[in-house]
Residue, then its C-alpha position, 0 to 999 in steps of 0.5 A: m286506767n282500769q275502771t269497773p263499769a257502773s253496771a258491773e255486778p258487785r264482788a263478794q269479799v273473797n280472800a284466798p289464804e295466800t295471794v301473790d304480792i308483787a313486792e315479794p317472791a311468789q311460790v305458785l302452782t303452774f298449770m295449763l289451760a287451752g295451751e297457756a300457762y297459769g299459776l295460783g299461789i300455793l297457800s290457797i291450794k289444798e290438793i290436786i286430784s284426778y278428774t272424776a265424774m261430777t254430778t250436775v246441779p240444775m240452775m248452776p252458772a255456766f262456768a260450774r261443771g257440777v259437784i264432786n264428793l270429796r271424802g264426804a264433802v260436797v265440793p263445787v267444781m268450776d271450769l276456768l275456761a268457761r269463767f274466762g268466756k272460752p269453750s271448755s277443754e276436752v277432758t284427757k288423762r292429764t286433766c286434773i281438779v285443783i281444790v282451792e280454799v277461799q274465804v267467803q264472808g268469813e267462811r271457808q269454802d272449798i272449790g274445785i278448778v278444772v285444769d288441762a294439766v298440772n305443771e310444777v310448783l315454782d318460786i318466782p322472784a319478785s324481780d320476775i313478776e310484772p303487773p297485769p297488762a292493761f290490755g291484750s290478755s285473753v283473761r279479764t285484767d281483774f282476774i290477773q294478779g301479775m305476770g311471772k317470767v319463767r324460762g323466757r315465757f310468761v305465766v299468768l298469775l291468777a287473782l283467785q279472790h277476784m275471779m268470782s262475783a257475789n252472784d257466782i259464790a251464791a250460786l256455787q253455795t246453793a248448788t253445794e247445799t242442793a247436792h247434800 
């Protein structure tokens, strides 16, 4: 049973345009983080860009790397490994920023996610998607939508809508406004 402690911070109503539904096949973008394969539903992904220098903004949460200028728009960039409580990866020539769109209290927000390398877009049949593990994952179980079996290995399918708390979203929005 997966219970949230009473002291846990409230979660913002964050909805990705597309989330992986365990009952249906999933089309996901797969990418690497610290040697592990992860995936996000492709309908929440707007684009993939090369890693670029970022502007750091004071008072941002620890998982926020900074903001970038994306065709005139200020986009906050999140370090997923830091969000998972792990040390950040070293930036290499394969490091990318995946731009995702989330719904935050009725408004669309673009957020960049730093990944070590982008792999491919895969169609994962529903029969190859398992529920998130109750334990044993290096990522909080509420961050995981499911586990996709691909070529004999697992891909952690992330639940974008659960990866940010109300405070996280507020801090990213404040950083975006501060950088204007």
